[in-house]
C-alpha positions in Angstrom: 7.7 15.6 4.9 7.5 12.9 2.0 8.6 15.5 -0.4 11.7 15.9 1.1 12.8 12.2 1.2 12.3 12.7 -2.3 8.9 11.3 -3.0 7.4 12.3 -7.1 3.2 12.2 -5.7 1.9 12.3 -3.3 -1.7 10.5 -3.6 -4.9 8.5 -1.8 -5.8 5.2 -2.9 -8.7 4.0 -1.8 -10.5 -0.2 -2.6 -13.7 -1.4 -3.5 -14.7 -4.6 0.0 -12.8 -7.2 -1.1 -10.6 -6.6 -3.3 -8.1 -9.1 -4.7 -4.5 -7.7 -6.9 -3.0 -10.2 -7.5 1.6 -10.4 -7.3 2.6 -7.6 -9.4 5.2 -5.5 -8.9 5.5 -1.3 -9.3 8.1 1.5 -10.9 8.2 3.2 -8.2 9.1 2.9 -4.0 5.4 3.1 -2.0 4.9 4.3 1.4 1.2 4.3 3.0 -0.6 4.9 5.6 -3.4 2.8 6.7 -6.3 6.1 6.8 -9.9 3.6 6.9 -10.3 -0.2 6.3 -8.0 -3.0 6.9 -5.9 -4.9 3.7 -3.3 -7.7 3.9 -0.3 -6.7 2.3 2.1 -9.8 1.5 5.8 -9.4 0.0 8.6 -12.1 0.2 6.4 -14.0 1.9 5.1 -13.0 5.1 2.3 -11.3 5.1 1.0 -8.6 7.0 -2.2 -7.5 8.5 -3.1 -3.4 8.2 -5.2 -1.6 9.7 -5.6 2.1 10.3 -3.1 3.8 11.5 -0.3 1.0 10.0 2.0 2.3 8.1 3.7 0.1 4.8 6.0 -0.2 2.3 6.6 -1.3 -0.8 10.0 -0.6 -2.4 10.2 -0.6 -6.5 10.1 -3.9 -8.1 9.2 -5.8 -5.0 6.6 -8.6 -5.7 3.4 -8.2 -4.0 0.3 -9.1 -3.0 -2.5 -6.7 -1.5 -6.2 -8.4 -0.4 -8.8 -5.5 1.3 -11.7 -6.4 3.5 -15.0 -6.1 3.2 -15.0 -3.0 4.1 -12.3 -1.9 1.3 -10.1 0.2 1.8 -8.6 3.9 2.1 -4.5 4.7 2.1 -2.6 7.5 1.8 0.9 6.8 0.0 4.0 9.0 -1.0 5.9 7.3 -4.5 8.9 8.0 -4.9 10.8 6.7 -8.8 
């Protein structure tokens, strides 16, 4: 389905427990599904607490912060340039 939307890459991303990824941007739009663990995603001053089954999107060029929980997290992500 994501390829039909024009995404150029689909992959699994995993992060170690308690990882903090400081504010950054991407040169792609990311649409993701959390499959394990939990994370907090902050965009536009709003923080989302995401757990398995939750979906999120980060639009290309949007500054955001990622904080991963005590078990880390894994999500499947589709990237579109």
